ZATINU-930559 format. One record per residue (C-alpha): residue number from 1; residue in one letter; z, x, y. Coordinates in Angstrom, 2 decimals, always signed. Example, Ala and Ser with C-alpha at 12.3 -4.5 7.8 and 13.67 -1.06 7.14 Angstrom:
BEGIN
R   i aa      up    east   north
R   1  A   +7.80  +12.30   -4.50
R   2  S   +7.14  +13.67   -1.06
//
This chain:
BEGIN
R   i aa      up    east   north
R   1  M +124.54  +93.39 +102.25
R   2  D +127.53  +91.26 +101.32
R   3  N +127.68  +87.54 +102.02
R   4  T +130.97  +87.89 +103.84
R   5  T +132.55  +90.43 +106.13
R   6  N +136.23  +89.55 +106.70
R   7  N +135.99  +85.82 +107.58
R   8  K +132.29  +85.97 +108.41
R   9  L +129.56  +84.11 +106.56
R  10  R +125.85  +84.77 +106.58
R  11  Y +124.00  +81.88 +108.21
R  12  T +120.38  +80.85 +108.36
R  13  V +119.80  +79.10 +111.68
R  14  I +116.69  +76.92 +111.81
R  15  V +115.58  +75.78 +115.26
R  16  F +112.79  +73.28 +115.99
R  17  T +111.23  +73.61 +119.44
R  18  E +108.31  +72.79 +121.64
R  19  D +105.79  +75.62 +122.00
R  20  K +106.93  +77.18 +125.29
R  21  I +106.61  +80.72 +126.63
R  22  G +109.94  +82.52 +127.09
R  23  L +111.91  +80.29 +124.74
R  24  L +112.47  +83.07 +122.20
R  25  N +114.24  +85.15 +124.84
R  26  R +116.51  +82.25 +125.84
R  27  I +117.46  +81.58 +122.22
R  28  A +118.21  +85.28 +121.68
R  29  I +120.46  +85.30 +124.76
R  30  V +122.67  +82.62 +123.16
R  31  F +123.41  +85.10 +120.35
R  32  T +123.88  +88.16 +122.57
R  33  R +126.32  +86.33 +124.85
R  34  R +128.45  +85.67 +121.76
R  35  H +128.11  +89.33 +120.68
R  36  L +126.18  +88.37 +117.55
R  37  N +123.46  +90.47 +115.97
R  38  I +120.26  +88.75 +114.91
R  39  D +119.61  +90.28 +111.48
R  40  S +116.15  +88.74 +111.13
R  41  L +113.95  +86.32 +113.02
R  42  T +110.70  +84.60 +112.09
R  43  T +108.65  +82.00 +113.94
R  44  S +105.93  +79.70 +112.67
R  45  P +104.44  +76.25 +113.19
R  46  S +106.54  +73.59 +111.45
R  47  E +105.48  +70.72 +109.21
R  48  V +105.07  +68.58 +112.37
R  49  D +102.05  +69.23 +114.63
R  50  G +103.05  +70.69 +117.99
R  51  I +106.54  +71.74 +116.86
R  52  F +107.53  +75.34 +116.17
R  53  R +110.20  +76.63 +113.85
R  54  F +112.51  +79.61 +114.42
R  55  T +114.37  +80.98 +111.38
R  56  I +117.23  +83.30 +112.36
R  57  T +119.82  +85.05 +110.20
R  58  T +123.17  +86.22 +111.49
R  59  E +126.79  +86.69 +110.39
R  60  C +129.81  +85.10 +112.08
R  61  E +132.84  +82.87 +111.60
R  62  P +132.12  +79.13 +111.07
R  63  P +133.70  +77.93 +114.38
R  64  L +131.58  +80.38 +116.35
R  65  M +128.44  +79.33 +114.50
R  66  K +129.01  +75.72 +115.53
R  67  K +129.28  +76.79 +119.18
R  68  V +126.05  +78.80 +118.91
R  69  V +124.13  +75.85 +117.45
R  70  D +125.51  +73.50 +120.12
R  71  Q +124.48  +75.97 +122.83
R  72  I +120.96  +76.34 +121.39
R  73  E +120.52  +72.56 +121.32
R  74  K +121.30  +72.43 +125.05
R  75  L +118.09  +74.35 +125.80
R  76  T +115.54  +71.90 +127.19
R  77  E +112.68  +72.72 +124.81
R  78  V +114.85  +72.75 +121.68
R  79  L +114.57  +69.54 +119.67
R  80  R +117.05  +70.27 +116.85
R  81  A +119.01  +73.23 +115.47
R  82  F +120.76  +73.60 +112.13
R  83  A +122.99  +76.31 +110.63
R  84  Y +123.07  +76.74 +106.86
R  85  E +125.12  +78.94 +104.56
R  86  D +123.16  +80.86 +101.92
R  87  K +124.09  +78.32  +99.23
R  88  D +122.41  +75.53 +101.24
R  89  V +118.92  +77.06 +101.55
R  90  V +116.08  +78.34  +99.41
R  91  A +115.16  +81.61 +101.10
R  92  Q +112.88  +84.58 +100.51
R  93  E +111.76  +87.78 +102.22
R  94  I +108.70  +89.93 +101.66
R  95  A +108.81  +93.72 +101.56
R  96  I +105.98  +96.26 +101.52
R  97  Y +106.42  +99.81 +100.23
R  98  K +103.97 +102.66 +100.83
R  99  V +104.74 +105.19  +98.09
R 100  S +103.36 +108.70  +97.66
R 101  T +101.36 +109.26  +94.47
R 102  A +102.32 +112.96  +94.33
R 103  N +105.39 +112.29  +92.16
R 104  I +103.98 +109.31  +90.27
R 105  V +101.53 +111.32  +88.15
R 106  N +104.27 +112.91  +86.05
R 107  S +106.22 +109.67  +85.60
R 108  A +103.61 +106.92  +85.57
R 109  T +105.35 +105.05  +82.75
R 110  T +108.64 +104.88  +84.67
R 111  M +106.83 +103.65  +87.78
R 112  E +105.06 +100.95  +85.75
R 113  E +108.42  +99.85  +84.35
R 114  I +109.96  +99.64  +87.82
R 115  I +107.04  +97.55  +89.10
R 116  H +107.13  +95.25  +86.07
R 117  E +110.92  +94.78  +85.99
R 118  S +111.14  +94.08  +89.73
R 119  N +108.19  +91.62  +89.71
R 120  A +106.49  +93.71  +92.38
R 121  R +102.73  +94.11  +92.57
R 122  I +100.29  +96.76  +93.73
R 123  I  +98.25  +95.47  +96.67
R 124  Y  +96.45  +98.66  +97.79
R 125  I  +95.60 +102.02  +96.22
R 126  E  +94.49 +105.28  +97.81
R 127  K  +94.33 +108.81  +96.44
R 128  D  +97.56 +109.88  +98.17
R 129  Y  +99.57 +106.66  +98.06
R 130  V  +99.92 +103.14  +96.71
R 131  V +101.20 +100.06  +98.52
R 132  L +103.52  +97.70  +96.65
R 133  E +104.64  +94.22  +97.63
R 134  K +107.82  +92.46  +96.54
R 135  T +108.97  +88.95  +97.41
R 136  G +112.59  +88.00  +96.84
R 137  Y +116.11  +88.02  +98.21
R 138  Y +117.32  +90.81 +100.49
R 139  N +119.30  +92.56  +97.73
R 140  E +116.25  +92.48  +95.41
R 141  T +113.90  +94.07  +97.94
R 142  Q +116.59  +96.61  +98.85
R 143  R +117.19  +97.50  +95.18
R 144  L +113.48  +98.22  +94.71
R 145  C +113.55 +100.39  +97.82
R 146  E +116.32 +102.50  +96.27
R 147  Q +114.45 +102.74  +92.96
R 148  L +111.28 +103.95  +94.70
R 149  R +113.01 +106.43  +97.00
R 150  P +112.86 +109.36  +94.51
R 151  Y +109.07 +109.00  +94.37
R 152  G +108.75 +109.38  +98.13
R 153  I +108.59 +106.28 +100.31
R 154  L +106.16 +106.98 +103.15
R 155  E +106.68 +103.61 +104.85
R 156  F +108.83 +100.56 +104.24
R 157  A +108.65  +97.21 +106.03
R 158  R +110.52  +93.98 +105.37
R 159  S +109.87  +90.58 +106.90
R 160  G +112.49  +88.28 +108.29
R 161  R +113.82  +85.49 +106.12
R 162  V +111.82  +82.33 +105.55
R 163  A +113.90  +79.41 +104.36
R 164  V +113.97  +75.68 +103.71
R 165  S +117.09  +73.56 +103.36
R 166  K +118.09  +72.03 +100.04
R 167  S +119.10  +68.74 +101.67
R 168  M +116.41  +66.07 +101.25
R 169  K +118.20  +63.41 +103.31
R 170  E +118.56  +65.73 +106.28
R 171  L +114.91  +66.72 +105.96
R 172  E +113.66  +63.14 +106.15
R 173  S +115.91  +62.47 +109.13
R 174  Y +114.85  +65.41 +111.26
R 175  V +111.13  +65.06 +110.46
R 176  A +111.35  +61.49 +111.78
R 177  E +113.14  +62.79 +114.89
R 178  L +110.54  +65.51 +115.42
R 179  N +107.65  +63.07 +115.12
R 180  E +109.36  +60.82 +117.65
R 181  A +109.94  +63.79 +119.97
R 182  V +106.26  +64.77 +119.77
R 183  Q +105.20  +61.21 +120.57
R 184  T +107.58  +61.06 +123.55
R 185  S +106.40  +64.46 +124.77
R 186  N +102.76  +63.34 +124.56
R 187  E +103.55  +60.15 +126.48
R 188  I +105.23  +62.19 +129.24
R 189  R +102.18  +64.48 +129.46
R 190  R  +99.82  +61.50 +129.71
R 191  W +102.01  +59.98 +132.44
R 192  K +101.93  +63.25 +134.41
R 193  L  +98.15  +63.46 +134.09
R 194  R  +97.79  +59.87 +135.36
R 195  K +100.04  +60.65 +138.33
R 196  R  +97.96  +63.70 +139.21
R 197  A  +94.77  +61.66 +139.03
R 198  E  +96.08  +58.98 +141.41
//
């Protein structure tokens, strides 16, 4: 996968949100309305209690990316959204390969070399197959997939991208904002509970 297609760049969009049901669908709609594919999507708790993190990868022109981020930030439960080019993030993916052992017996040395050179590791062994795991960039996990194909890949699964920004100043700023947002949100909840009790 190339970094650019015509004038397009690959972006990692990181969105910080409250934990609300249905929010994933509303974020996805922002992309589909702009006719953008979501190449990968992961969700997880963030470094701030009560705040969730969406990590989305897509390809588009820079002006369109700005519009997408602005639109995402208009969603009520979204606290902040950022779009980063590949050069601005540290990112990894994990891939798992289930490979038949039928063709490995006659070329065990070659298989060992592939595993060693790609920094993959064996995580499960059965009589008929082995399961390998590789963490790295998309092109690295894809290259290993191509190298293993002649041996017979029974199953292949790859995670979405996980990423952190390289900017320390921005990090400190948004963590402070998120903590403030959580505090405000908690105060609103307490106020609502008091009103119900009255």
